[in-house]
Structure formats: structure tokens, C-alpha cells
KELOLO-244612 format. One record per residue (C-alpha): residue in three letters; z, x, y; residue number from 1. Coordinates in steps of 0.2 Angstrom, whole numbers. Layout:
r;zz;xx;yy;k
ALA;Z;X;Y;NUM .
...
***
This chain:
r;zz;xx;yy;k
MET;225;-119;-174;1 .
TYR;220;-138;-173;2 .
LYS;232;-152;-167;3 .
THR;230;-170;-170;4 .
ILE;231;-181;-155;5 .
LYS;230;-200;-153;6 .
ILE;217;-207;-140;7 .
ALA;211;-224;-136;8 .
GLU;197;-231;-146;9 .
GLU;187;-232;-130;10 .
ALA;190;-214;-126;11 .
TYR;185;-209;-144;12 .
ASP;168;-218;-142;13 .
GLU;165;-210;-125;14 .
ALA;169;-193;-133;15 .
LYS;157;-196;-147;16 .
GLU;143;-201;-134;17 .
LEU;147;-185;-124;18 .
SER;145;-175;-141;19 .
ARG;128;-184;-144;20 .
GLU;122;-180;-126;21 .
LEU;127;-162;-127;22 .
GLU;118;-160;-143;23 .
GLN;102;-167;-136;24 .
LYS;102;-158;-119;25 .
LYS;109;-142;-125;26 .
LYS;121;-141;-110;27 .
ILE;133;-129;-117;28 .
THR;125;-112;-117;29 .
GLY;128;-102;-133;30 .
VAL;133;-117;-143;31 .
PHE;120;-123;-155;32 .
ASN;131;-135;-166;33 .
VAL;140;-147;-155;34 .
ASN;153;-157;-164;35 .
LEU;167;-169;-158;36 .
SER;180;-156;-155;37 .
THR;167;-146;-145;38 .
ALA;163;-161;-134;39 .
VAL;181;-164;-131;40 .
SER;185;-146;-126;41 .
TYR;170;-146;-115;42 .
ALA;176;-162;-106;43 .
ILE;193;-155;-103;44 .
THR;187;-139;-97;45 .
LYS;175;-147;-84;46 .
THR;188;-159;-79;47 .
LEU;201;-145;-76;48 .
GLU;187;-135;-66;49 .
HIS;184;-151;-55;50 .
LEU;203;-153;-52;51 .
ARG;205;-135;-47;52 .
LYS;191;-135;-35;53 .
ARG;197;-151;-27;54 .
ASP;215;-143;-26;55 .
ALA;207;-128;-17;56 .
PHE;198;-139;-5;57 .
LEU;213;-149;-1;58 .
THR;224;-133;1;59 .
ALA;211;-127;14;60 .
ALA;212;-144;24;61 .
GLY;221;-142;40;62 .
THR;221;-123;41;63 .
TRP;210;-124;57;64 .
LYS;221;-137;65;65 .
ASP;229;-125;78;66 .
ILE;212;-118;84;67 .
ASP;206;-123;100;68 .
GLY;189;-131;96;69 .
ASP;182;-130;114;70 .
ALA;186;-111;116;71 .
LEU;179;-108;98;72 .
THR;163;-117;103;73 .
SER;161;-107;119;74 .
ASP;164;-91;111;75 .
ILE;151;-94;98;76 .
TYR;138;-99;111;77 .
ARG;142;-84;121;78 .
ALA;140;-72;106;79 .
ARG;124;-80;102;80 .
SER;117;-77;120;81 .
LEU;120;-58;119;82 .
SER;105;-48;114;83 .
ARG;109;-36;99;84 .
ARG;92;-28;100;85 .
LYS;89;-11;106;86 .
VAL;78;-10;121;87 .
ALA;64;3;121;88 .
ILE;62;13;137;89 .
***
């Protein structure tokens, strides 16, 4: 089902430019005929993907705030100094 939407003239021109670039560079795998609606759909999908990744990154921010950095660093260096190889007798 198609819906009609109103966009600014500048946004329309940018969508047409994106459509031309996608057609030239064949960036969408499996799509051989890129038209304006495909370009708009591609742009929306990529933007949503970017926003979701950004939200996931921001959600993870601050989760290590209650960890003692000095103790963690010393544990890492102590673990690295232990030999894990079997010694031949």
C-alpha cells in the first residue's frame, strides 16, 4: 500500500540525488531498478539503523561506573603474568 506524504522541495531533491547514486553504485544488493520510493525507503532504513545503534551505545554508557578501575587493571596484569602453558618434564 502506498501513502502520499509531503516533503520539502530540498528533501525531495536530495532523495532524487540519493536515487541516482544508488542506481550508479548498486549499493542495495538484490535491487536492480532503483526508483525514488526505493531510495526513500533505503534512507529511512539506514537512518533507523543508525539511531538504534546510537541508542544501544548510549544505553551501555555508564554501566561500568561502579567498577574499581585500579583493581580491574591489576587483575588483568596479574592474569596476563600467569603462564597457561603446560611444562614438559
